[in-house]
C-alpha positions in Angstrom: -56.8 22.6 44.1 -55.6 21.9 47.6 -51.8 21.7 47.5 -49.9 19.8 50.3 -47.8 22.7 51.6 -46.1 23.0 55.2 -46.7 19.6 56.7 -45.5 17.5 53.7 -41.9 20.0 53.9 -41.4 19.8 57.2 -41.9 15.8 57.2 -39.6 16.0 54.7 -36.7 17.5 56.1 -36.5 20.2 53.3 -37.8 23.3 53.6 -37.1 26.5 51.5 -33.8 29.0 52.4 -31.9 31.7 51.4 -29.0 30.7 49.2 -25.6 30.9 51.1 -24.1 31.2 47.8 -22.2 33.8 46.0 -24.8 36.7 45.5 -24.5 39.6 43.8 -26.9 42.3 44.5 -27.8 44.7 41.6 -30.5 47.3 41.4 -32.4 46.1 44.3 -32.6 42.4 43.3 -30.5 39.5 44.4 -28.7 37.7 41.9 -27.7 34.2 43.1 -24.0 33.0 41.1 -24.0 29.1 41.1 -22.5 25.9 38.7 -25.9 24.3 37.5 -29.6 25.3 38.2 -31.6 22.7 38.0 -35.2 24.2 36.7 -37.5 21.7 38.5 -38.0 19.6 41.9 -40.0 16.8 40.2 -38.3 13.3 39.5 -36.3 14.4 36.5 -35.2 17.5 38.6 -34.1 15.4 41.7 -32.3 13.1 40.0 -30.2 14.7 38.0 -29.3 16.9 41.0 -28.5 13.7 42.8 -26.3 12.9 39.9 -24.3 16.0 40.4 -23.7 15.1 43.6 -22.6 11.7 42.7 -20.1 13.4 40.3 -19.2 15.4 43.5 -20.9 18.8 42.0 -21.9 20.2 44.9 -22.3 23.7 43.8 -26.0 24.2 42.1 -29.7 25.3 43.4 -32.8 23.5 42.5 -36.0 26.0 42.0 -39.7 25.5 41.5 -42.3 27.3 41.5 -44.5 24.7 43.6 -44.1 24.5 47.2 -43.4 20.4 47.4 -41.1 18.4 45.8 -42.5 16.2 43.1 -43.9 17.6 40.4 -46.5 15.7 39.0 -46.1 13.5 41.9 -48.4 15.5 43.3 -51.3 14.3 46.6 -53.3 16.1 49.1 -55.6 15.3 51.9 -59.5 14.1 51.2 -62.3 12.7 52.7 -62.6 11.4 56.5 -61.0 8.1 58.0 -63.2 6.5 60.8 -60.2 7.9 63.1 -61.4 12.0 62.1 -58.3 12.5 60.0 -58.2 12.9 56.2 -56.9 10.1 53.4 -53.8 11.4 51.2 -55.1 10.5 47.5 -52.8 10.8 44.4 -53.9 13.7 42.1 -50.8 12.9 39.8 -48.7 9.9 39.1 -50.3 6.9 41.0 -48.9 4.1 39.4 -45.5 2.1 39.1 -45.9 0.5 35.7 -43.4 -2.0 34.9 -41.5 -3.9 37.6 -39.1 -6.2 37.0 -38.3 -8.8 34.6 -37.3 -12.4 35.2 -33.9 -11.8 33.4 -33.4 -9.2 36.0 -34.2 -5.7 34.4 -35.6 -3.5 37.5 -37.9 -0.6 36.6 -35.6 2.2 38.7 -39.2 3.6 40.1 -39.6 0.1 41.4 -36.5 -0.1 42.7 -37.3 3.1 44.5 -40.4 2.1 45.6 -39.3 -0.7 47.6 -36.1 1.4 48.3 -38.4 3.6 50.3 -41.1 1.1 51.1 -44.0 2.9 49.3 -46.6 0.9 50.0 -48.5 -0.4 47.0 -51.1 -2.9 45.7 -51.4 -4.9 42.4 -53.9 -3.5 40.1 -55.9 -6.9 38.5 -57.0 -5.6 35.1 -59.1 -9.0 35.3 -61.1 -7.7 38.3 -63.3 -6.0 35.9 -66.6 -5.3 35.7 -68.9 -3.6 32.7 -71.9 -1.8 32.2 -73.5 0.7 29.8 -76.8 2.6 30.7 -78.8 -0.1 31.2 -77.2 -1.3 34.1 -74.7 -4.3 34.7 -73.9 -5.3 31.2 -70.9 -7.9 30.3 -69.0 -6.9 27.0 -65.6 -8.3 28.7 -65.5 -10.5 25.2 -65.0 -7.0 23.3 -61.7 -6.3 25.7 -60.8 -9.7 24.5 -60.9 -8.9 21.1 -59.1 -5.5 21.2 -56.4 -7.3 23.3 -56.0 -9.8 20.5 -55.9 -7.1 17.5 -53.2 -5.2 20.2 -51.2 -8.2 19.9 -51.3 -8.4 16.1 -50.6 -4.3 16.3 -47.6 -5.0 18.2 -46.3 -7.6 15.7 -46.8 -5.1 12.7 -44.8 -2.2 14.6 -42.1 -4.5 14.7 -42.6 -5.3 11.0 -42.5 -1.5 10.3 -39.2 -1.4 12.4 -37.5 -3.9 10.6 -38.7 -2.9 6.8 -38.0 0.5 7.3 -41.7 1.4 6.5 -43.2 5.0 7.5 -45.1 5.7 10.3 -48.8 5.9 10.9 -51.3 6.9 13.7 -52.4 3.6 16.1 -56.0 4.0 15.2 -54.8 2.9 11.3 -52.5 0.5 13.2 -55.2 -1.1 15.0 -57.8 -1.2 12.3 -54.7 -3.1 10.0 -54.9 -5.5 12.9 -59.0 -6.2 12.5 -60.1 -3.7 15.1 -63.1 -1.4 13.9 -65.1 -0.4 16.5 -66.9 2.7 15.0 -70.1 1.8 15.2 -70.2 0.0 18.5 -70.0 2.2 21.9 -69.4 -1.2 23.6 -66.2 -2.0 21.6 -65.7 1.7 22.2 -65.6 1.4 25.7 -63.2 -1.8 25.5 -60.4 0.3 23.3 -60.5 3.3 25.7 -60.1 0.9 28.6 -57.0 -0.9 26.4 -55.4 2.4 24.8 -57.0 5.8 26.2 -56.3 4.2 29.8 -53.0 4.0 29.6 -52.0 6.9 27.1 -54.4 9.8 27.6 -55.1 10.4 23.9 -56.5 9.3 21.2 -55.7 6.4 18.6 -55.8 8.9 16.0 -53.9 11.4 17.5 -51.0 8.8 18.8 -48.1 7.4 16.3 -48.1 4.3 16.0 -44.4 3.1 16.0 -43.3 4.6 19.1 -46.6 4.7 20.9 -46.1 0.6 20.3 -42.2 0.4 21.0 -43.2 2.4 24.8 -45.8 -0.3 25.3 -43.0 -3.0 24.8 -40.4 -0.9 26.7 -42.5 -0.5 29.8 -44.6 -4.0 29.7 -41.8 -6.3 28.3 -38.6 -5.0 29.2 -39.9 -4.6 32.7 -43.0 -6.8 33.3 -46.6 -6.7 32.4 -47.2 -5.7 36.3 -48.8 -2.5 37.7 -49.0 -1.5 41.2 -51.4 1.3 42.3 -49.7 3.4 45.4 -51.7 4.0 48.5 -49.0 5.2 50.7 -50.3 7.4 53.1 -47.4 9.5 53.1 -47.8 10.5 49.5 -46.3 8.7 46.5 -43.9 11.7 46.5 -42.1 10.1 49.1 -40.0 8.1 47.3 -38.2 11.3 45.3 -38.6 13.1 48.9 -36.4 10.1 50.4 -33.9 10.8 47.3 -33.5 14.4 47.9 -33.0 14.1 51.5 -30.1 11.7 50.9 -28.1 14.4 49.3 -29.7 18.1 50.9 -29.8 18.9 54.3 -32.2 20.5 56.9 -33.0 23.7 55.4 -30.7 23.5 52.6 -30.2 26.9 50.6 -29.9 24.9 47.4 -33.8 24.2 47.5 -35.7 26.9 46.5 -39.5 26.3 46.4 -42.4 28.7 45.6 -39.9 30.4 43.1 -41.8 30.7 39.5 -39.4 31.0 36.8 -40.4 34.0 34.3 -37.3 34.1 32.0 -34.4 32.0 30.8 -31.0 34.0 29.0 -28.9 31.5 27.9 -25.5 31.5 25.7 -22.3 30.1 25.0 -21.0 31.4 28.2 -24.2 30.6 30.7 -27.8 30.7 31.9 -29.6 33.8 33.5 -32.7 32.5 35.3 -34.9 35.2 36.4 -37.3 34.3 38.9 -41.2 35.8 39.9 -39.9 37.8 42.9 -37.4 39.8 40.8 -34.4 37.8 41.4 -32.2 35.9 39.5 -29.7 33.0 39.5 -26.4 33.3 37.4 -25.7 29.9 36.5 -22.7 28.1 34.3 -25.3 25.5 33.1 -28.8 25.3 33.5 -31.1 21.9 33.1 -34.3 22.6 32.5 -37.4 19.9 33.3 -40.4 21.7 32.2 -43.3 19.4 30.9 -43.9 19.9 26.9 -47.3 21.5 28.3 -45.2 24.8 30.1 -42.7 25.4 27.0 -45.7 24.7 24.5 -47.8 27.8 26.7 -44.8 29.9 26.9 -45.3 30.3 30.5 -41.4 31.1 30.3 -39.5 33.6 28.3 -36.7 32.3 26.5 -33.8 35.0 25.4 -32.8 34.8 22.8 -36.1 32.7 21.2 -35.1 29.2 20.6 -34.2 28.1 17.4 -36.6 26.8 15.2 -35.3 23.1 15.1 -36.1 22.9 19.2 -39.6 24.8 18.9 -40.7 22.4 16.0 -40.0 19.5 18.3 -41.8 21.1 21.1 -44.8 22.6 19.4 -45.2 18.8 17.6 -45.1 16.9 20.7 -48.3 16.0 23.0 -49.0 16.8 26.4 -52.2 14.9 27.2 -54.6 15.4 30.2 -55.6 12.4 32.4 -58.0 13.6 35.5 -58.8 11.2 38.5 -62.4 12.5 40.2 -62.1 11.6 43.7 -65.4 10.7 45.8 -66.0 9.9 49.2 -69.5 8.3 50.3 -70.7 7.2 53.8 -70.6 3.6 52.4 -69.3 1.5 50.0 -72.6 1.0 47.9 -70.4 -0.7 44.7 -69.4 -4.3 44.4 -66.5 -4.2 47.1 -64.1 -6.5 46.1 -64.1 -5.2 42.1 -61.2 -3.0 41.2 -62.6 -1.6 37.8 -65.8 -0.8 36.9 -66.1 0.0 32.9 -68.9 2.1 31.4 -70.2 2.3 28.0 -72.2 5.6 27.1 -74.5 5.0 24.6 -73.6 8.1 22.4 -70.2 9.8 23.7 -66.8 7.8 23.9 -64.9 8.4 27.1 -67.8 9.9 29.0 -66.8 9.1 32.8 -65.9 5.5 31.2 -63.7 4.3 34.4 -64.5 4.3 38.2 -61.8 2.5 40.6 -62.5 1.4 44.1 -60.4 2.3 47.3 -62.5 0.1 48.9 -61.4 -2.9 47.5 -59.6 -5.5 50.1 -56.0 -4.5 50.2 -56.3 -1.3 49.1 -57.9 1.7 51.6 -60.3 -0.6 53.1 -63.6 1.3 54.9 -62.1 4.3 52.9 -65.7 4.4 50.9 -63.4 6.2 48.5 -64.3 5.6 44.7 -62.3 7.9 41.8 -63.4 8.1 38.2 -61.2 8.4 35.2 -61.7 10.9 32.2 -58.9 11.7 29.6 -58.5 13.6 26.3 -61.8 16.2 25.4 -63.8 14.9 28.3 -60.7 15.8 30.8 -60.6 19.3 29.3 -64.7 19.6 29.7 -64.1 18.2 33.3 -61.6 20.8 34.4 -63.4 23.9 33.0 -66.3 23.0 34.9 -67.2 23.3 38.8 -67.1 20.3 41.2 -70.9 20.5 41.2 -71.4 20.6 37.9 -69.1 17.5 37.4 -70.8 15.7 40.4 -74.4 16.2 38.6 -73.2 14.6 35.4 -71.1 11.6 36.9 -74.3 10.6 39.3 -76.3 10.3 36.7 -73.9 7.9 35.2 -73.3 6.4 38.5 -77.0 5.7 38.5 -77.8 4.5 35.1 -74.8 1.6 36.0 -76.5 0.8 39.2 -80.8 1.2 38.7 -81.4 -1.2 41.3 -79.1 0.5 44.3 -80.5 3.7 45.6 -77.0 5.6 44.7 -76.8 8.6 47.5 -74.8 11.8 46.7 -70.9 11.4 47.6 -70.0 13.5 51.0 -66.9 14.8 49.3 -65.7 15.6 45.6 -62.2 16.5 44.4 -60.2 16.3 41.3 -56.8 18.5 40.0 -56.8 20.8 37.1 -53.9 19.6 35.3 -54.6 21.4 32.2 -55.1 24.5 33.4 -52.1 24.3 35.9 -48.7 26.8 35.2 -46.7 24.1 36.3 -47.9 21.5 34.0 -50.6 22.5 31.4 -51.4 18.9 31.3 -50.8 15.4 32.9 -48.1 13.6 30.6 -46.5 13.8 27.4 -47.6 11.5 24.3 -46.0 10.4 21.1 -47.6 12.1 17.9 -48.1 10.7 14.2 -45.4 12.1 12.2 -42.9 12.7 14.9 -39.5 11.0 13.9 -36.4 10.0 16.2 -34.5 12.7 15.1 -37.2 15.3 15.6 -37.4 13.7 19.2 -33.9 14.0 19.8 -34.2 18.2 19.0 -36.2 17.9 21.6 -33.8 16.4 24.0 -31.0 18.5 22.5 -29.2 21.4 24.7 -29.0 24.7 23.6 -25.6 26.4 24.4 -25.4 25.7 28.1 -29.0 25.4 28.2 -30.3 21.4 28.6 -33.3 20.3 29.1 -35.1 16.6 30.6 -38.1 15.5 31.6 -40.3 12.2 31.3 -41.1 13.6 27.5 -37.6 13.3 26.3 -37.0 9.7 26.8 -37.5 8.3 23.3 -38.1 4.8 25.4 -40.5 6.1 28.4 -42.2 9.6 27.7 -45.2 9.5 29.7 -44.0 7.3 32.3 -41.9 7.9 35.7 -38.9 6.0 34.4 -38.7 8.2 31.5 -37.7 11.5 33.7 -35.8 9.3 36.0 -33.7 8.4 33.4 -33.5 11.8 31.4 -32.8 13.7 34.3 -30.1 10.9 35.5 -28.2 11.4 31.7 -28.3 15.0 31.9 -26.8 15.0 35.0 -24.2 12.6 34.5 -23.4 14.8 31.1 -22.8 18.0 32.9 -21.0 16.5 35.9 -18.8 15.2 33.3 -18.1 18.2 31.4 -17.7 20.4 34.5 -15.4 17.4 36.0 -13.1 17.7 32.7 -11.3 20.6 33.4 -11.3 21.4 29.9 -10.0 18.5 28.6 -12.9 17.8 26.6 -13.1 18.7 23.0 -15.2 22.0 21.9 -19.0 20.5 22.2 -17.7 17.2 22.9 -20.4 15.4 25.5 -22.9 17.6 24.3 -26.4 15.9 22.6 -26.7 15.5 18.8 -29.2 17.8 17.3 -30.7 17.6 13.5 -30.8 21.1 11.7 -31.9 19.1 8.9 -34.4 15.8 8.9 -34.1 12.8 7.2 -36.8 10.7 7.5 -39.3 8.3 10.1 -37.9 5.1 10.9 -35.4 3.7 13.2 -33.2 2.9 10.3 -32.4 5.9 9.5 -29.0 7.7 10.5 -29.9 7.6 13.8 -27.0 8.1 16.1 -27.6 5.1 19.2 -25.2 7.7 21.0 -28.1 10.2 21.7 -29.3 8.5 24.6 -31.5 5.1 24.2 -31.3 3.5 27.8 -32.3 0.3 26.7 -32.1 -2.2 23.9 -35.5 -4.2 23.6 -34.2 -6.7 20.5 -32.0 -8.3 23.2 
C-alpha cells in the first residue's frame, strides 16, 4: 500500500516535532507528561483535541502510528493525468452521507466540507446500469422491489421500538417485509446494492433495529443526499484544516509515526507506552482506536480491561470495504453512467459494483474505474496479489461487455484494510443481539481511560459524523472535569456503564444522558 507522507504533512503545516512538555528521562527512555493523551489522529482524535482546546485545555498530546492526519480518511496518488501528474484517490472514507435537512439539521461533516471547500459531486443512485455474465441485463425492477421491502422494514423497525419487542437480524427483518432473494442471483445483486454497498456486512450478520435506526439517522434526520469527494487535496484536507486551527507548524503536541504498544490505566492517571520505548504520563487519555484494533489486541492494556468492556468490544463488528482502482488508456465503458451493478451467476457479491470517475463532473478524462467488494470477498481480495485480483476482475468486466474489446488497465491499486494494524477493517457495524446497554459499555470510560470513535456512536456508527460526535463529546466531558477544580463529585461527568445487562430495546432502562446526540422522533 502507498501512503501519503512528507508532501501531505508539509502541505498541512503539521509535522512531527519533539515535545517541549515536561519530560522525565528514566532508564534510557523519555516519558513526556501531559494532562490529556489523545490516541489517534483521525476524525475522533482531532475533534477531541479541538474540544479540549476550546475548553482552554492546551496541555495535550496527539499520538498516531501513521505518518498523516486523518485515520481512515486516507488517500494516495494513483495513475497519471494528461499533464503527467498523478491523481488523488481515496482509499478510505470517500463520501459525505446525509447532508442537511430542510428543517436545519446539518451533518457536521458536510458543514466542515463546505467550510474547507472540499470538492465533491452528487452520487446519483438512479445513474445505474445492470449486468450479468451475458452482458447488459436490466434488473432494475428488482432494485425497486428491494427498495419497497426496505420501506416496509423501516416501518417494522419503528414498530419494534414502540412495542418493546426483541431485536432480530436484518435478514429476518427483510424476509418479514416480503424480500426473499435466495433463488435469484439478480435479486441478490439488487440486495447487495441496497444493503452491503452501504453497510459492508451481510444482512444475516446485522442487527435489524439499530442498523435500520442508523439509516434513519443518516438519511432522514439529515437528508438522503450523498456526495462523492473528488478533491485532489484529499478528503482529509477537511480534518487537517481543523487541526491547523489549534495546532501550530511543527507543533510538539502532534506525535506521528508513534505506534502505541501498551496502555496502563488507573484511578490516578494513564501511562501510554510507545513502540520506540518512550512513554507518555497523562492525567487522562482518550483512546480512539477502531474496534478492529481493540479486538486484535494490538495494544496491551494493564490491567486487562474489565469483562463488561471486553464483551462489548468483542461483540461489535468491523466490516471490510475495499475499493479497487484501475486506470485505462481510454474510457471504454458508458461515460456518463455513475454505477454499474453486476450479478454473478454463482457467487453473491463477486465484484458486484463498478464506478466511473470519468463521468461528467467527477474527474473527466481520468479513465479511472473503480470496483467495490465487501465482506468475505473483500477479505479474499485483500489476501491476493494485485495481479491475481486484476485477472479475476478483468474476466468479470469482459463478461459484462462482450461486444467491446476490454483492454488491460495500465495501473491497479487497492488498500488492504483488514490487514492494516491501524484499523483491522474499514468501519463498524451493529450485530444482532447487541443491546443499547452493551453498546454503552463500549463507550464507557474505565477510570481515567476514555474511548471515542465512530463505533461508539449509537446513532452514527460506521459514519464519519459518528467519529465527530463522539470525539467532541469525550473532549467536552474531560474538559469539564479538568476545569472543575475538584468541584465535581466523585464520578460526576463520567459515562454510565452496565455491570448487569437488562435487555434489548429502546424502552429498557437506558439513560438518555448516555450521549444520544439527536432525537429521531422529533
